[in-house]
RODO-2510 file (C-alpha; in nm, 4 decimals, decimal comma):
residues 386
     n   res          X          Y          Z
     1     m     0,0000     0,0000     0,0000
     2     i     0,2816     0,2469     0,0918
     3     r     0,6302     0,1999    -0,0505
     4     f     0,9410     0,4132     0,0006
     5     e     1,2117     0,3712    -0,2641
     6     h     1,5491     0,5258    -0,1729
     7     v     1,3874     0,8376    -0,0306
     8     t     1,6121     1,1167     0,0988
     9     k     1,5187     1,4542     0,2459
    10     r     1,8023     1,7060     0,2585
    11     y     1,7465     2,0709     0,3529
    12     a     1,9188     2,3768     0,2078
    13     d     2,1507     2,4089     0,5082
    14     g     2,2851     2,0594     0,4380
    15     t     2,0884     1,8836     0,7122
    16     t     1,9808     1,5333     0,6079
    17     a     1,6545     1,4471     0,7852
    18     v     1,5986     1,1161     0,6047
    19     d     1,8739     0,9273     0,4264
    20     d     1,8064     0,6681     0,1511
    21     l     1,4951     0,5253     0,3128
    22     s     1,3373     0,2112     0,1630
    23     f     1,0554     0,0139     0,3226
    24     e     0,7013    -0,1015     0,2534
    25     v     0,3782    -0,1004     0,4540
    26     a     0,1265    -0,3664     0,3555
    27     e    -0,2441    -0,2985     0,3159
    28     g    -0,4195    -0,3080     0,6525
    29     e    -0,0907    -0,3032     0,8447
    30     l    -0,0148    -0,0714     1,1366
    31     v     0,3510     0,0302     1,1399
    32     t     0,4891     0,2351     1,4259
    33     l     0,7818     0,4695     1,3603
    34     v     0,9758     0,5095     1,6836
    35     g     1,2911     0,6942     1,7723
    36     p     1,4303     0,9987     1,9555
    37     s     1,3400     1,3556     1,8660
    38     g     1,4948     1,4725     1,5409
    39     c     1,5547     1,1243     1,3990
    40     g     1,3351     1,1741     1,0893
    41     k     1,0214     0,9789     1,1772
    42     t     0,7806     1,2751     1,1478
    43     t     0,9540     1,3883     0,8294
    44     t     0,8954     1,0399     0,6902
    45     m     0,5250     1,0639     0,7679
    46     k     0,4812     1,4137     0,6281
    47     m     0,6367     1,3100     0,2984
    48     v     0,3531     1,0591     0,2508
    49     n     0,0925     1,3363     0,2245
    50     r     0,3399     1,5810     0,0685
    51     l     0,3458     1,8266     0,3562
    52     i     0,7198     1,7794     0,3003
    53     e     0,8609     1,6982    -0,0417
    54     p     1,1482     1,4478    -0,0700
    55     s     1,4788     1,5573    -0,2202
    56     s     1,5148     1,2285    -0,4078
    57     g     1,3565     0,8858    -0,4366
    58     r     0,9929     0,7853    -0,4795
    59     i     0,6953     0,7237    -0,2529
    60     l     0,4183     0,5080    -0,3955
    61     l     0,0636     0,4853    -0,2666
    62     d    -0,1143     0,1737    -0,3881
    63     g     0,1358     0,1569    -0,6758
    64     e     0,0979     0,5222    -0,7796
    65     d     0,3820     0,7724    -0,7467
    66     i     0,2463     1,0444    -0,5166
    67     a     0,4602     1,3072    -0,6952
    68     a     0,2130     1,2803    -0,9830
    69     i    -0,0922     1,3410    -0,7615
    70     d    -0,2246     1,6881    -0,6814
    71     p    -0,1241     1,7478    -0,3155
    72     v    -0,4696     1,8695    -0,2099
    73     k    -0,6430     1,5700    -0,3665
    74     l    -0,3816     1,3395    -0,2166
    75     r    -0,4392     1,4748     0,1355
    76     r    -0,8124     1,4242     0,1044
    77     r    -0,7421     1,0552     0,0418
    78     i    -0,5323     1,0233     0,3566
    79     g    -0,6511     1,0562     0,7155
    80     y    -0,4227     1,2631     0,9384
    81     v    -0,4248     1,2799     1,3179
    82     i    -0,1861     1,5005     1,5153
    83     q    -0,1099     1,5400     1,8850
    84     q    -0,2997     1,8668     1,9318
    85     v    -0,5941     1,7447     1,7187
    86     g    -0,6543     2,0804     1,5461
    87     l    -1,0328     2,0920     1,5792
    88     f    -1,2126     2,4081     1,4683
    89     p    -1,3189     2,5775     1,7941
    90     h    -1,6229     2,7491     1,6380
    91     r    -1,7700     2,4293     1,4915
    92     t    -1,9574     2,1542     1,6718
    93     v    -1,8129     1,8085     1,7180
    94     l    -2,0422     1,6723     1,4473
    95     d    -1,9448     1,9452     1,1996
    96     n    -1,5753     1,9033     1,2830
    97     t    -1,6015     1,5322     1,2089
    98     a    -1,7799     1,5991     0,8789
    99     t    -1,5117     1,8432     0,7574
   100     v    -1,3464     1,6218     0,4928
   101     p    -1,6736     1,4814     0,3492
   102     h    -1,7897     1,8430     0,3152
   103     l    -1,4670     1,9375     0,1314
   104     l    -1,5174     1,6395    -0,0984
   105     g    -1,8609     1,7701    -0,1951
   106     w    -2,0761     1,5238    -0,0039
   107     q    -2,4308     1,6334     0,0647
   108     r    -2,4627     1,7840     0,4122
   109     k    -2,7009     1,5121     0,5334
   110     k    -2,4777     1,2302     0,4102
   111     g    -2,1691     1,3901     0,5662
   112     r    -2,3366     1,4382     0,9041
   113     e    -2,4695     1,0806     0,8986
   114     r    -2,1185     0,9526     0,8324
   115     a    -1,9836     1,1777     1,1100
   116     a    -2,2406     1,0435     1,3566
   117     e    -2,1511     0,6873     1,2610
   118     l    -1,7813     0,7524     1,3228
   119     l    -1,8400     0,9288     1,6538
   120     d    -2,0339     0,6260     1,7718
   121     l    -1,7512     0,4009     1,6508
   122     v    -1,4935     0,5883     1,8612
   123     g    -1,7169     0,5718     2,1681
   124     l    -1,8764     0,9175     2,1607
   125     d    -2,2568     0,9070     2,1455
   126     p    -2,3444     1,1620     1,8735
   127     s    -2,6726     1,2452     2,0489
   128     v    -2,4702     1,3481     2,3548
   129     y    -2,1525     1,4939     2,2044
   130     g    -2,2494     1,5927     1,8499
   131     d    -2,3700     1,9447     1,9350
   132     r    -2,0896     2,0207     2,1789
   133     y    -1,7898     2,2373     2,0963
   134     p    -1,4263     2,1302     2,1367
   135     d    -1,3738     2,3341     2,4545
   136     q    -1,6542     2,1337     2,6164
   137     l    -1,4603     1,8078     2,5744
   138     s    -1,1783     1,6486     2,7694
   139     g    -0,8393     1,5979     2,6046
   140     g    -0,9119     1,2298     2,5458
   141     q    -1,2498     1,3082     2,3920
   142     r    -1,0934     1,5624     2,1558
   143     q    -0,8407     1,2994     2,0437
   144     r    -1,1279     1,0616     1,9661
   145     v    -1,2954     1,3308     1,7576
   146     g    -0,9657     1,3774     1,5727
   147     v    -0,9530     1,0058     1,4906
   148     a    -1,3191     1,0088     1,3817
   149     r    -1,2564     1,3106     1,1570
   150     a    -0,9571     1,1404     0,9953
   151     l    -1,1711     0,8360     0,9135
   152     a    -1,4819     1,0251     0,7988
   153     a    -1,4163     0,9981     0,4242
   154     d    -1,3087     0,6327     0,4618
   155     p    -0,9452     0,6891     0,3529
   156     p    -0,7341     0,3794     0,2875
   157     v    -0,4342     0,5312     0,4703
   158     l    -0,4157     0,6890     0,8142
   159     l    -0,1181     0,8963     0,9352
   160     m    -0,0927     0,9491     1,3117
   161     d     0,1713     1,1829     1,4551
   162     e     0,2014     1,1159     1,8308
   163     p    -0,1792     1,1389     1,8599
   164     f    -0,1963     1,0333     2,2258
   165     g     0,1108     1,2170     2,3504
   166     a    -0,0705     1,5146     2,5057
   167     v    -0,2910     1,3227     2,7508
   168     d    -0,2184     1,1673     3,0886
   169     p    -0,0989     0,8032     3,1118
   170     v    -0,4362     0,6607     3,2205
   171     v    -0,6263     0,8301     2,9370
   172     r    -0,3487     0,7390     2,6974
   173     e    -0,3782     0,3682     2,7760
   174     h    -0,7539     0,3881     2,7318
   175     l    -0,7151     0,5612     2,3938
   176     q    -0,4656     0,2966     2,2839
   177     n    -0,7140     0,0237     2,3766
   178     e    -0,9920     0,1984     2,1887
   179     f    -0,7735     0,2510     1,8841
   180     l    -0,6721    -0,1163     1,8744
   181     r    -1,0405    -0,2088     1,8924
   182     l    -1,1198     0,0371     1,6151
   183     q    -0,8322    -0,0824     1,3946
   184     s    -0,9533    -0,4422     1,4292
   185     q    -1,2790    -0,3263     1,2693
   186     v    -1,1665    -0,0805     1,0012
   187     r    -0,8211    -0,2301     0,9117
   188     k    -0,6662     0,0866     0,7735
   189     t    -0,3055     0,1079     0,6561
   190     v    -0,1493     0,3131     0,9350
   191     l     0,1794     0,4937     0,9902
   192     f     0,1974     0,5841     1,3590
   193     v     0,4756     0,8093     1,4893
   194     t     0,5732     0,7828     1,8550
   195     h     0,8793     0,8330     2,0739
   196     d     0,7457     0,5813     2,3285
   197     m     0,8777     0,2281     2,2784
   198     e     0,6005     0,0746     2,4896
   199     e     0,3376     0,2407     2,2719
   200     a     0,5168     0,1242     1,9575
   201     v     0,5269    -0,2338     2,0862
   202     r     0,1671    -0,2320     2,1985
   203     l     0,0165    -0,0929     1,8780
   204     g     0,2420    -0,1926     1,5895
   205     d     0,2188    -0,4947     1,3634
   206     r     0,5749    -0,3965     1,2775
   207     i     0,8094    -0,1385     1,4246
   208     a     1,0548     0,0839     1,2388
   209     v     1,3246     0,1833     1,4890
   210     y     1,4944     0,5018     1,3702
   211     g     1,8508     0,6065     1,4222
   212     q     1,9587     0,9381     1,2727
   213     g     1,7597     0,9561     0,9488
   214     r     1,7769     0,5798     0,8953
   215     i     1,5805     0,2752     1,0006
   216     e     1,8011     0,0567     1,2184
   217     q     1,5485    -0,2294     1,2404
   218     f     1,2106    -0,2998     1,0791
   219     d     1,0488    -0,6047     1,2363
   220     p     0,7504    -0,7278     1,4378
   221     p     0,7573    -0,6098     1,8009
   222     a     0,8591    -0,9494     1,9377
   223     a     1,1649    -0,9611     1,7095
   224     v     1,2728    -0,6075     1,7985
   225     l     1,2476    -0,6876     2,1687
   226     g     1,3920    -1,0371     2,1493
   227     a     1,6653    -0,9902     1,8911
   228     p     1,7738    -0,6257     1,8511
   229     a     1,9520    -0,5901     1,5184
   230     t     2,2186    -0,3459     1,6409
   231     p     2,3652    -0,2202     1,9691
   232     y     2,1786     0,1067     1,9024
   233     v     1,8425    -0,0747     1,8896
   234     a     1,9253    -0,2731     2,2035
   235     d     2,0106     0,0489     2,3848
   236     f     1,6996     0,2285     2,2590
   237     v     1,4677    -0,0578     2,3451
   238     g     1,6176    -0,0678     2,6932
   239     a     1,7483    -0,3240     2,9376
   240     d     1,3922    -0,4071     3,0376
   241     r     1,3005    -0,5290     2,6903
   242     g     1,2221    -0,8712     2,8369
   243     l     0,9459    -0,7122     3,0419
   244     k     0,8206    -0,5179     2,7391
   245     r     0,8145    -0,8423     2,5444
   246     l     0,5561    -0,9853     2,7851
   247     s     0,2969    -0,7617     2,6185
   248     v     0,3558    -0,9108     2,2706
   249     t     0,3994    -1,2769     2,3647
   250     p     0,0717    -1,4727     2,3606
   251     i    -0,0178    -1,7663     2,5829
   252     e    -0,0049    -2,0876     2,3783
   253     p    -0,1464    -2,4297     2,4727
   254     g     0,2065    -2,5697     2,4950
   255     d     0,2848    -2,3278     2,7785
   256     l     0,0277    -2,4831     3,0119
   257     e     0,0433    -2,7367     3,2917
   258     q    -0,2238    -3,0026     3,3371
   259     p    -0,3232    -3,0223     3,7049
   260     p    -0,5620    -3,2798     3,8531
   261     v    -0,9192    -3,2234     3,7388
   262     v    -1,2365    -3,3078     3,9322
   263     h    -1,6027    -3,2401     3,8613
   264     l    -1,8733    -3,0655     4,0588
   265     d    -2,0768    -3,3768     4,1315
   266     d    -1,7840    -3,6017     4,2239
   267     p    -1,7881    -3,7230     4,5866
   268     v    -1,5425    -3,5059     4,7763
   269     a    -1,3845    -3,8183     4,9310
   270     r    -1,2935    -3,9438     4,5834
   271     a    -1,1470    -3,6025     4,4977
   272     a    -0,9368    -3,6158     4,8137
   273     e    -0,8028    -3,9575     4,7138
   274     r    -0,7150    -3,8240     4,3673
   275     l    -0,5270    -3,5284     4,5122
   276     a    -0,3403    -3,7491     4,7579
   277     a    -0,2426    -3,9936     4,4829
   278     d    -0,1070    -3,7083     4,2698
   279     d     0,0566    -3,5403     4,5699
   280     a    -0,1221    -3,2233     4,4569
   281     r    -0,2231    -2,9261     4,6691
   282     w    -0,5256    -2,8377     4,4563
   283     a    -0,7396    -2,9486     4,1640
   284     v    -0,9299    -2,7628     3,8943
   285     v    -1,3075    -2,8047     3,9185
   286     l    -1,5092    -2,8408     3,5960
   287     d    -1,8834    -2,8665     3,5404
   288     d    -2,0585    -3,1390     3,3402
   289     s    -1,9808    -2,9559     3,0145
   290     e    -1,6061    -2,9472     3,0939
   291     n    -1,6220    -2,5727     3,1530
   292     l    -1,4267    -2,4050     3,4303
   293     h    -1,6071    -2,3686     3,7623
   294     g    -1,3335    -2,3173     4,0187
   295     w    -1,0788    -2,5029     4,2291
   296     l    -1,0608    -2,7363     4,5260
   297     s    -0,7766    -2,7433     4,7791
   298     a    -0,6411    -3,0721     4,9083
   299     e    -0,6855    -2,9399     5,2621
   300     s    -1,0575    -2,8735     5,2106
   301     a    -1,1130    -3,2068     5,0410
   302     s    -0,9385    -3,4114     5,3106
   303     a    -1,1165    -3,2248     5,5931
   304     a    -1,4621    -3,2799     5,4421
   305     e    -1,6606    -3,5651     5,5966
   306     s    -1,9247    -3,5898     5,3222
   307     g    -2,0787    -3,4185     5,0218
   308     t    -1,9645    -3,3448     4,6720
   309     v    -1,6944    -3,1290     4,5225
   310     r    -1,9619    -2,8652     4,4613
   311     d    -2,0034    -2,8198     4,8376
   312     h    -1,6361    -2,7504     4,9053
   313     s    -1,4936    -2,5867     4,5914
   314     r    -1,4247    -2,2187     4,5356
   315     r    -1,5035    -2,0057     4,2336
   316     m    -1,2069    -1,9273     4,0086
   317     e    -1,1635    -1,5604     3,9167
   318     a    -0,8074    -1,5728     3,7842
   319     w    -0,8437    -1,6854     3,4230
   320     l    -0,7663    -1,5657     3,0717
   321     p    -0,8399    -1,6807     2,7164
   322     v    -0,5680    -1,8606     2,5239
   323     g    -0,3844    -1,6043     2,3099
   324     a    -0,3915    -1,3358     2,5789
   325     s    -0,0503    -1,1815     2,6434
   326     l     0,1930    -1,2950     2,9089
   327     k     0,1717    -0,9411     3,0466
   328     q    -0,2022    -0,9867     3,1005
   329     a    -0,1305    -1,3215     3,2648
   330     f     0,1267    -1,1699     3,5009
   331     s    -0,1059    -0,8815     3,5833
   332     t    -0,3937    -1,1222     3,6549
   333     m    -0,1749    -1,3269     3,8886
   334     l    -0,0821    -1,0134     4,0827
   335     q    -0,4369    -0,8765     4,0856
   336     h    -0,5793    -1,1961     4,2365
   337     d    -0,2686    -1,2877     4,4400
   338     a    -0,2798    -1,6187     4,2518
   339     g    -0,0051    -1,8752     4,2100
   340     w    -0,1571    -1,9812     3,8780
   341     i    -0,4290    -1,8819     3,6345
   342     a    -0,6674    -2,0961     3,4325
   343     v    -0,6522    -2,0669     3,0531
   344     l    -0,9675    -2,1164     2,8469
   345     e    -1,0704    -2,1527     2,4845
   346     s    -1,4207    -2,0058     2,4845
   347     d    -1,5447    -2,1710     2,8061
   348     r    -1,3410    -2,4893     2,7628
   349     f    -1,0594    -2,5423     3,0125
   350     l    -0,7169    -2,5959     2,8510
   351     g    -0,4768    -2,5926     3,1448
   352     v    -0,3103    -2,3553     3,3884
   353     l    -0,0243    -2,1101     3,3582
   354     t     0,2129    -2,0862     3,6532
   355     p     0,4894    -1,8272     3,7106
   356     a     0,7511    -2,0860     3,6143
   357     r     0,5695    -2,1703     3,2897
   358     l     0,5222    -1,8000     3,2159
   359     h     0,8976    -1,7502     3,2427
   360     e     0,9603    -2,0503     3,0185
   361     a     0,7117    -1,9173     2,7611
   362     l     0,8965    -1,5854     2,7485
   363     r     1,2338    -1,7575     2,7069
   364     r     1,0975    -1,9861     2,4352
   365     s     0,9543    -1,6892     2,2489
   366     i     1,2886    -1,5068     2,2527
   367     d     1,4834    -1,8146     2,1406
   368     a     1,2268    -1,8957     1,8719
   369     d     1,2592    -1,5515     1,7141
   370     a     1,6371    -1,5546     1,7423
   371     n     1,6572    -1,8904     1,5606
   372     a     1,3538    -1,8484     1,3305
   373     i     1,1851    -2,1640     1,4601
   374     p     0,8468    -2,2344     1,6250
   375     r     0,8271    -2,1928     2,0010
   376     s     0,7411    -2,5610     2,0346
   377     d     1,0799    -2,6541     1,8836
   378     v     1,2827    -2,4608     2,1417
   379     n     1,4692    -2,6826     2,3882
   380     l     1,5385    -2,4833     2,7022
   381     e     1,8361    -2,5520     2,9231
   382     t     1,7713    -2,4892     3,2898
   383     v     1,9782    -2,4902     3,6062
   384     a     1,8215    -2,8274     3,6884
   385     d     1,9530    -2,9690     3,3603
   386     a     2,3120    -2,8580     3,4241
***
């Protein structure tokens, strides 16, 4: 969808902002451009909609050289979201959102209907917020309006220049969540500029890590975190890249342990015998449909004089779906002060993830990327093996 071919931007004073840049962004892909201030990432973005013209090289949009496209018409085909939003203070939220459809000659009714649809999509009820003015909104709400406005004419490409950088960390995380949800629905081709490595990792399908005017590494987040291509990338990503990698490493069935399993209507005495035979401190409790109900401790089972597992089990709150990130798993363990969490596929119980297995999953993920093999093929050496 977007292709850079040996693109350079050199200013009259001799400063080279971007030097011989070549990369490609696939249709529907979200690529984050990350690096320190002055590294060329915003210049790269602004060359896509010709707010800045390259000194040499070509930029192609869906196979067409953008140098041959009228800049105004080009910009109306590309959504653009900036940090300060740039809403018109004298226009309502609905009219702000309908700005580009209006410029494209849409009928007023059609444009406002599209604007209302987009406001609803970004979580702003148009019946509540549509007639408000920008100064009546919070910073996070204004950013949502900016995203809605950029999408109003249904552009294939979306450029986002640190769009969530001006809000507090809590609002920022919420906006990131909402944008990921939105992107899963609209699947735009997105270039997203940020200086925050955690944001780049969380949002990007691939990350372009910038040095001075050059891309030092262009890879999926897990590869950037697990196998930095250069010492510069390793330094930029940080010594805590293993922790950052938790957020991009999914739970897989092979990461799970299989504890003893009992059922709600089993006699508790039989469950106690099972736990004793397995020398286990607890068992997972399933219902008749093999769905997760809770857990039963060996202590409770052995102390019970009669009844069924149902009478002595506890509900299980610490669980996640398979495919959730290891970061979510770690957070859930801490939130519930749990030594393990259950992992489900829909409602079906697959196994449990323990802290030791979480650590192994992270190590396998790093080794798998480093050696270009599946995680299941990684053979870990441990202290116990030595």
